[in-house]
C-alpha positions as semicolon CSV with decimal commas, in nm:
position;residue;x (nm);y (nm);z (nm)
1;M;3,916;-20,118;20,886
2;R;3,692;-20,163;21,167
3;I;3,827;-20,409;21,439
4;D;3,470;-20,593;21,444
5;K;3,496;-20,631;21,041
6;Y;3,860;-20,734;21,090
7;L;3,817;-21,031;21,334
8;W;3,508;-21,137;21,122
9;C;3,713;-21,090;20,790
10;T;4,000;-21,292;20,942
11;R;3,752;-21,562;21,047
12;Y;3,802;-21,527;21,448
13;F;3,407;-21,498;21,467
14;K;3,131;-21,640;21,265
15;T;2,922;-21,353;21,242
16;R;3,013;-20,948;21,273
17;N;2,779;-20,929;21,557
18;Q;2,958;-21,190;21,782
19;A;3,280;-20,981;21,703
20;T;3,099;-20,662;21,793
21;E;2,946;-20,837;22,111
22;A;3,308;-20,945;22,200
23;C;3,422;-20,566;22,163
24;K;3,154;-20,446;22,383
25;K;3,235;-20,693;22,657
26;G;3,585;-20,575;22,663
27;H;3,746;-20,906;22,522
28;I;3,938;-20,745;22,255
29;R;4,229;-20,520;22,300
30;I;4,438;-20,323;22,033
31;N;4,789;-20,241;22,162
32;E;4,704;-20,305;22,539
33;Q;4,379;-20,071;22,521
34;V;4,029;-20,199;22,531
35;A;3,904;-20,163;22,197
36;K;3,545;-20,030;22,075
37;P;3,384;-20,206;21,771
38;S;3,434;-19,912;21,565
39;R;3,777;-19,842;21,634
40;E;4,015;-19,873;21,330
41;V;4,277;-20,147;21,273
42;F;4,622;-20,089;21,108
43;P;4,905;-20,310;20,999
44;S;5,162;-20,354;21,262
45;D;4,896;-20,346;21,546
46;E;4,893;-20,597;21,822
47;L;4,574;-20,761;21,908
48;N;4,448;-20,940;22,221
49;I;4,151;-21,172;22,183
50;R;3,968;-21,340;22,469
51;K;3,750;-21,631;22,305
52;N;3,632;-21,948;22,498
53;Q;3,852;-21,869;22,813
54;I;4,173;-21,870;22,577
55;H;4,387;-21,529;22,528
56;Y;4,482;-21,520;22,175
57;Q;4,781;-21,275;22,059
58;L;4,776;-21,160;21,691
59;K;5,002;-20,915;21,501
60;V;4,803;-20,755;21,191
61;L;4,998;-20,788;20,863
62;A;4,743;-20,662;20,630
63;I;4,384;-20,545;20,615
64;P;4,172;-20,779;20,381
65;D;3,907;-20,622;20,136
66;S;3,647;-20,866;20,237
67;R;3,609;-21,202;20,411
68;V;3,879;-21,429;20,331
69;A;3,925;-21,820;20,261
70;A;4,063;-22,007;20,558
71;K;4,355;-22,098;20,347
72;I;4,464;-21,758;20,311
73;V;4,417;-21,601;20,641
74;G;4,774;-21,637;20,712
75;L;4,855;-21,362;20,460
76;Y;4,695;-21,093;20,689
77;R;4,784;-21,184;21,061
78;I;5,034;-21,376;21,242
79;D;4,914;-21,566;21,533
80;T;5,161;-21,538;21,851
81;T;4,964;-21,716;22,097
82;P;5,142;-21,901;22,345
83;A;5,140;-22,296;22,333
84;D;5,041;-22,304;22,718
85;A;4,712;-22,115;22,610
86;L;4,619;-22,387;22,383
87;K;4,734;-22,691;22,588
88;H;4,481;-22,540;22,837
89;Q;4,209;-22,567;22,554
90;E;4,301;-22,938;22,519
91;A;4,276;-23,017;22,862
92;Q;3,956;-22,864;22,898
93;K;3,803;-23,084;22,622
94;L;3,952;-23,365;22,784
95;A;3,780;-23,283;23,106
96;K;3,474;-23,226;22,963
97;E;3,460;-23,575;22,815
98;Y;3,520;-23,745;23,151
99;Y;3,209;-23,642;23,278
100;R;2,864;-23,811;23,215
101;K;2,609;-23,632;23,030
102;K;2,347;-23,422;23,176
103;G;2,065;-23,594;23,315
104;T;2,185;-23,937;23,308
105;G;2,144;-23,968;23,665
106;R;2,319;-24,027;24,001
107;P;2,703;-24,141;24,013
108;T;2,746;-24,510;24,024
109;K;2,918;-24,688;24,334
110;K;3,245;-24,673;24,142
111;D;3,221;-24,316;24,052
112;R;3,142;-24,242;24,418
113;R;3,463;-24,433;24,526
114;N;3,673;-24,239;24,294
115;I;3,516;-23,912;24,438
116;D;3,603;-24,027;24,791
117;D;3,939;-24,141;24,686
118;Y;4,034;-23,805;24,529
119;L;3,886;-23,611;24,827
120;D;4,082;-23,795;25,055
121;E;4,400;-23,746;24,869
122;G;4,361;-23,359;24,897
123;E;4,369;-23,387;25,270
C-alpha cells in the first residue's frame, strides 16, 4: 500500500491529500529515509511522522484494506512515540490558552508588570 494511503487509512491525516502534502514536504520517513507519497509500506516498517511540531514514531503491523474505524487502528500499527513529545504538545496547548485572543487590545497594567518582571528575572 502507498504511504499516503496508509496514513489516511490509519487516521493520521483526515484526507489523503494532506498525507500526500506531508510526504512531499519531507515530514514522513520510512526506515529513516524520506518517503515520496507513492512509496510502498510493508509490515515491520518503522515510520517517523512530523505533524503539528510533534515527531510520531510508528511500527507497521499490518496493511488495512481500506480506511479503518478509530477503535481498531491499533491492529495495524504500534505507536512508539516517546512521552516527552506528547508532554511538549500539552505544554504548547497551555501556553496558547494564556494569551489573549487576537484583537483584544493592548496589554493591561497588570500584564505589563508581569512582562517586566519576567524580563527582569532573565537578566
